[in-house]
Every structure is written in structure tokens, then in C-alpha cells.
C-alpha positions as a Markdown table, in Angstrom:
| # | Residue | x | y | z |
|---|---|---|---|---|
| 1 | Met | -0.9 | 47.3 | 30.1 |
| 2 | Ser | -2.1 | 50.6 | 28.6 |
| 3 | Met | -5.4 | 51.9 | 29.8 |
| 4 | Glu | -7.9 | 54.1 | 27.9 |
| 5 | Phe | -9.1 | 57.1 | 29.8 |
| 6 | Arg | -12.2 | 59.1 | 28.9 |
| 7 | Leu | -13.8 | 62.2 | 30.3 |
| 8 | Val | -17.6 | 61.9 | 30.4 |
| 9 | Asp | -19.5 | 65.2 | 30.1 |
| 10 | Leu | -21.8 | 65.6 | 33.1 |
| 11 | Ser | -23.1 | 69.0 | 32.1 |
| 12 | Pro | -26.9 | 69.2 | 31.6 |
| 13 | Met | -26.5 | 69.8 | 27.8 |
| 14 | Gly | -23.7 | 67.3 | 27.5 |
| 15 | Gly | -25.8 | 64.1 | 27.7 |
| 16 | Thr | -23.2 | 61.5 | 28.3 |
| 17 | Thr | -20.7 | 62.5 | 25.7 |
| 18 | Ser | -17.3 | 61.0 | 26.3 |
| 19 | Ile | -13.9 | 62.4 | 25.2 |
| 20 | Arg | -11.0 | 60.0 | 24.8 |
| 21 | Leu | -7.8 | 61.3 | 26.4 |
| 22 | Glu | -4.5 | 60.6 | 24.7 |
| 23 | Lys | -1.2 | 59.7 | 26.3 |
| 24 | Gly | 0.9 | 62.8 | 27.0 |
| 25 | Val | -0.3 | 66.3 | 27.5 |
| 26 | Gln | -3.7 | 67.8 | 26.5 |
| 27 | Gly | -4.7 | 71.4 | 26.9 |
| 28 | Val | -8.1 | 72.4 | 28.3 |
| 29 | Gly | -9.6 | 75.8 | 27.5 |
| 30 | Arg | -11.8 | 77.9 | 25.2 |
| 31 | Leu | -9.2 | 78.3 | 22.4 |
| 32 | Phe | -9.2 | 75.8 | 19.5 |
| 33 | Asp | -5.6 | 74.9 | 20.1 |
| 34 | Asn | -6.7 | 72.9 | 23.2 |
| 35 | Lys | -7.4 | 69.2 | 22.8 |
| 36 | Leu | -10.4 | 69.7 | 25.1 |
| 37 | Cys | -12.0 | 72.9 | 23.7 |
| 38 | Leu | -14.8 | 74.1 | 25.9 |
| 39 | Met | -16.9 | 76.9 | 24.5 |
| 40 | Asp | -18.0 | 78.3 | 27.9 |
| 41 | Gln | -17.3 | 81.7 | 29.3 |
| 42 | Ser | -16.5 | 80.2 | 32.7 |
| 43 | Val | -13.5 | 78.4 | 31.1 |
| 44 | Ser | -10.3 | 80.4 | 30.5 |
| 45 | Arg | -8.6 | 80.4 | 27.1 |
| 46 | His | -5.9 | 78.1 | 28.4 |
| 47 | His | -7.6 | 76.8 | 31.6 |
| 48 | Ala | -5.8 | 73.6 | 32.5 |
| 49 | Arg | -3.6 | 70.8 | 31.3 |
| 50 | Ile | -4.1 | 67.1 | 31.6 |
| 51 | Glu | -1.1 | 64.7 | 31.5 |
| 52 | Ile | -1.3 | 61.0 | 31.1 |
| 53 | Gln | 1.9 | 59.1 | 31.9 |
| 54 | Asn | 2.4 | 55.5 | 33.1 |
| 55 | Asn | -1.4 | 55.0 | 33.2 |
| 56 | Lys | -1.8 | 57.9 | 35.7 |
| 57 | Val | -3.8 | 61.1 | 35.0 |
| 58 | Thr | -2.7 | 64.4 | 36.5 |
| 59 | Val | -4.5 | 67.7 | 36.2 |
| 60 | Phe | -2.7 | 71.1 | 36.3 |
| 61 | Asp | -4.6 | 74.3 | 36.7 |
| 62 | Leu | -3.0 | 77.1 | 34.5 |
| 63 | Asn | -4.0 | 80.0 | 36.8 |
| 64 | Ser | -7.5 | 80.0 | 35.4 |
| 65 | Ala | -9.9 | 82.7 | 36.5 |
| 66 | Asn | -12.7 | 80.3 | 37.7 |
| 67 | Gly | -10.5 | 77.4 | 38.9 |
| 68 | Thr | -10.1 | 73.7 | 38.4 |
| 69 | Phe | -11.7 | 71.4 | 40.9 |
| 70 | Ile | -11.6 | 67.7 | 41.6 |
| 71 | Asn | -14.6 | 66.4 | 43.6 |
| 72 | Glu | -15.3 | 70.1 | 44.3 |
| 73 | Val | -11.9 | 70.8 | 45.9 |
| 74 | Arg | -10.0 | 73.5 | 44.1 |
| 75 | Ile | -6.6 | 72.3 | 42.9 |
| 76 | Arg | -3.4 | 73.6 | 41.3 |
| 77 | Thr | -2.0 | 70.1 | 40.6 |
| 78 | Ser | -3.6 | 66.9 | 41.5 |
| 79 | Pro | -3.9 | 63.2 | 40.4 |
| 80 | Leu | -7.3 | 62.4 | 38.9 |
| 81 | Leu | -8.6 | 58.9 | 39.6 |
| 82 | Pro | -11.3 | 56.9 | 37.7 |
| 83 | Gly | -14.7 | 57.8 | 39.1 |
| 84 | Gln | -13.6 | 61.3 | 40.3 |
| 85 | Glu | -15.3 | 64.4 | 39.0 |
| 86 | Val | -13.2 | 67.2 | 37.5 |
| 87 | Arg | -14.7 | 70.7 | 36.9 |
| 88 | Phe | -13.2 | 73.4 | 34.7 |
| 89 | Gly | -15.1 | 76.6 | 35.5 |
| 90 | Thr | -18.7 | 75.3 | 35.4 |
| 91 | Gln | -18.0 | 72.4 | 33.0 |
| 92 | Arg | -18.1 | 69.1 | 34.8 |
| 93 | Phe | -16.7 | 65.7 | 33.7 |
| 94 | Arg | -16.1 | 62.3 | 35.3 |
| 95 | Leu | -12.9 | 60.3 | 34.5 |
| 96 | Ile | -13.5 | 56.7 | 33.5 |
| 97 | Cys | -11.1 | 54.0 | 32.5 |
| 98 | Val | -12.5 | 51.8 | 29.7 |
| 99 | Gly | -11.7 | 48.2 | 30.1 |
| 100 | Met | -10.5 | 48.4 | 33.7 |
| 101 | Asn | -11.8 | 45.7 | 36.0 |
| 102 | Ala | -14.2 | 46.7 | 38.7 |
| 103 | Ala | -11.8 | 45.5 | 41.5 |
| 104 | Ser | -9.3 | 48.2 | 40.7 |
| 105 | Ser | -11.8 | 51.1 | 40.3 |
| 106 | Asp | -14.6 | 51.8 | 42.7 |
| 107 | Ile | -17.0 | 53.4 | 40.3 |
| 108 | Glu | -19.8 | 50.9 | 40.8 |
| 109 | Asp | -22.1 | 53.7 | 41.9 |
| 110 | Glu | -21.4 | 55.7 | 38.8 |
| 111 | Thr | -23.8 | 58.6 | 38.1 |
| 112 | Leu | -23.6 | 58.3 | 34.3 |
| 113 | Asp | -27.0 | 58.2 | 32.6 |
| 114 | Val | -28.1 | 57.0 | 29.1 |
| 115 | Pro | -30.2 | 59.6 | 27.3 |
| 116 | Glu | -33.9 | 58.7 | 27.0 |
| 117 | Ala | -34.0 | 57.8 | 23.3 |
| 118 | Lys | -30.9 | 55.5 | 23.7 |
| 119 | Arg | -32.4 | 54.0 | 26.9 |
| 120 | Arg | -35.4 | 52.9 | 24.9 |
| 121 | Arg | -33.1 | 51.3 | 22.3 |
| 122 | Ala | -31.0 | 49.8 | 25.1 |
| 123 | Leu | -34.0 | 47.8 | 26.3 |
| 124 | Asn | -34.1 | 46.0 | 23.0 |
| 125 | His | -30.3 | 45.5 | 22.7 |
| 126 | Pro | -29.6 | 41.9 | 21.7 |
| 127 | Gln | -27.8 | 41.2 | 25.0 |
| 128 | Ala | -30.6 | 42.8 | 27.0 |
| 129 | Thr | -33.1 | 40.4 | 25.5 |
| 130 | Gln | -31.1 | 37.5 | 26.8 |
| 131 | Leu | -31.3 | 38.6 | 30.5 |
| 132 | Ser | -33.7 | 37.0 | 33.0 |
| 133 | Asp | -36.7 | 39.0 | 34.1 |
| 134 | Ala | -35.0 | 39.9 | 37.4 |
| 135 | Glu | -31.8 | 40.9 | 35.6 |
| 136 | Arg | -33.7 | 43.0 | 33.2 |
| 137 | Arg | -35.4 | 44.9 | 36.0 |
| 138 | Val | -32.0 | 45.7 | 37.5 |
| 139 | Tyr | -30.6 | 46.5 | 34.0 |
| 140 | Val | -33.3 | 49.2 | 33.5 |
| 141 | Glu | -32.4 | 50.8 | 36.8 |
| 142 | Leu | -28.6 | 50.5 | 36.2 |
| 143 | Ile | -28.8 | 52.5 | 33.0 |
| 144 | Ser | -31.0 | 55.0 | 34.8 |
| 145 | Ala | -28.0 | 56.0 | 36.9 |
| 146 | Lys | -29.3 | 54.8 | 40.2 |
| 147 | Lys | -27.0 | 53.5 | 42.9 |
| 148 | Glu | -27.1 | 49.8 | 43.7 |
| 149 | Gln | -28.6 | 50.5 | 47.2 |
| 150 | Thr | -31.3 | 52.7 | 45.7 |
| 151 | Ile | -32.1 | 49.9 | 43.1 |
| 152 | Ala | -32.3 | 47.4 | 46.0 |
| 153 | Asp | -34.7 | 49.6 | 48.0 |
| 154 | Glu | -36.9 | 50.2 | 45.0 |
| 155 | Leu | -37.1 | 46.6 | 43.8 |
| 156 | Tyr | -37.3 | 45.2 | 47.4 |
| 157 | Leu | -34.1 | 43.2 | 46.9 |
| 158 | Ser | -30.9 | 43.0 | 49.0 |
| 159 | Arg | -27.9 | 45.1 | 47.7 |
| 160 | Glu | -26.0 | 41.8 | 47.3 |
| 161 | Thr | -28.7 | 40.5 | 45.0 |
| 162 | Val | -28.6 | 43.7 | 42.9 |
| 163 | His | -24.8 | 43.5 | 42.8 |
| 164 | Asn | -24.9 | 39.9 | 41.6 |
| 165 | His | -27.4 | 40.7 | 38.9 |
| 166 | Ala | -25.2 | 43.6 | 37.9 |
| 167 | Lys | -22.2 | 41.3 | 37.5 |
| 168 | Arg | -24.2 | 38.9 | 35.3 |
| 169 | Ile | -25.4 | 41.9 | 33.2 |
| 170 | Tyr | -21.8 | 43.0 | 32.7 |
| 171 | Val | -20.8 | 39.5 | 31.7 |
| 172 | Ala | -23.7 | 39.4 | 29.2 |
| 173 | Phe | -22.6 | 42.6 | 27.6 |
| 174 | Gly | -18.9 | 41.7 | 27.7 |
| 175 | Val | -18.0 | 44.6 | 30.0 |
| 176 | His | -16.5 | 44.9 | 33.5 |
| 177 | Thr | -18.0 | 48.1 | 35.0 |
| 178 | Arg | -21.2 | 50.2 | 34.8 |
| 179 | Ala | -19.1 | 52.9 | 33.0 |
| 180 | Asp | -18.2 | 50.4 | 30.3 |
| 181 | Leu | -21.8 | 49.3 | 30.0 |
| 182 | Ile | -23.0 | 52.9 | 29.6 |
| 183 | Leu | -20.3 | 53.7 | 27.0 |
| 184 | Lys | -21.2 | 50.5 | 25.1 |
| 185 | Leu | -24.9 | 51.6 | 25.0 |
| 186 | Ile | -24.1 | 55.2 | 24.1 |
| 187 | Glu | -21.8 | 54.1 | 21.3 |
| 188 | Ser | -24.2 | 51.5 | 19.9 |
């Protein structure tokens, strides 16, 4: 089964833009011949390369001036797993796998966020209006990029209760993970 990988822009100005990664090799750098063209002075002209083969993502640094990092560890070559953060110079991204079930990817505590204008629209999303009051309170916190434990503490619920509400929310929206939910809301 082929998986769709995306890089979600975590930079302050990036909102939650996601970039679909293609199978094969993709260049990362400042020049326009790169699949992932990053117009930032901290990024080298040909900074890195991303390879996707057999549903596995590997990142190669191309001797860039400011380095390539996975979860803040400088790398030359390294696998990149869903939920991990990759940084090219100062440009930060998180790898997500769209459609992957939550059991095979531990990105439940994703730090993605829905921009404020879209968050307001998300509250009136047709599926959101079908949620129970308790699920709706959890939904609001989920799309605000809070961890399940934080949500539980703030709503005076157990983490298990929050997790169960989250699972029902994912079913209501036809998704499997928080990352899928966020992407669905961003793209709608």
C-alpha cells in the first residue's frame, strides 16, 4: 500500500501549509530547480535531498552551510519518520503520513495548529455540529494544538476520556489521526 507523505511548515509565517512529497528524489534548497524551494538565507542553494522509496523517507544533507536536523540532531543521512521534525537551516517542518492509522504512527500529540480564521470555520464544520457537547469541547482543544494530557487537565477529564472523545471525533470526520483532521480542516 502506497502512503502519501507531507511536510507541514512549522515556521511562524508558514501557518500550517503542507507540501506533498512525491515518490523518488526531491531537492530542497533556495534555487527554483528544487522541488521544495525555500526562499530563506539560512537555506543553501542545494541544501538537502529527500528520497521516498518503499514507503520510507530518507533525508540527505548536501554539505549545507547551516545543516539539516531531525528532531534537533544534525544529520548527514537519516530516516525521517512520521511525527518527526526536520529543519533545513531555520526552516522547520514535520513529516506526516496522510491516511496512516494511528496505531502505526505515534503522532497523537501532534503540534500542528489550525490558523484562527479557519478555526472559527472549523467550529461550524458539518461534522463538528454532529458532535456531543463533551466531544465538541475536546474538538476545540484538539485543533488548538494541545496535547491530550493538557486537554484533560484543562477540562478536568482523564486522559483516557479525552483519547476516547478524540477517537470518536476522528471517526465523525472520517480520519484516523490528528494530523489527518488538521489537514482536512486546512484544506476545507
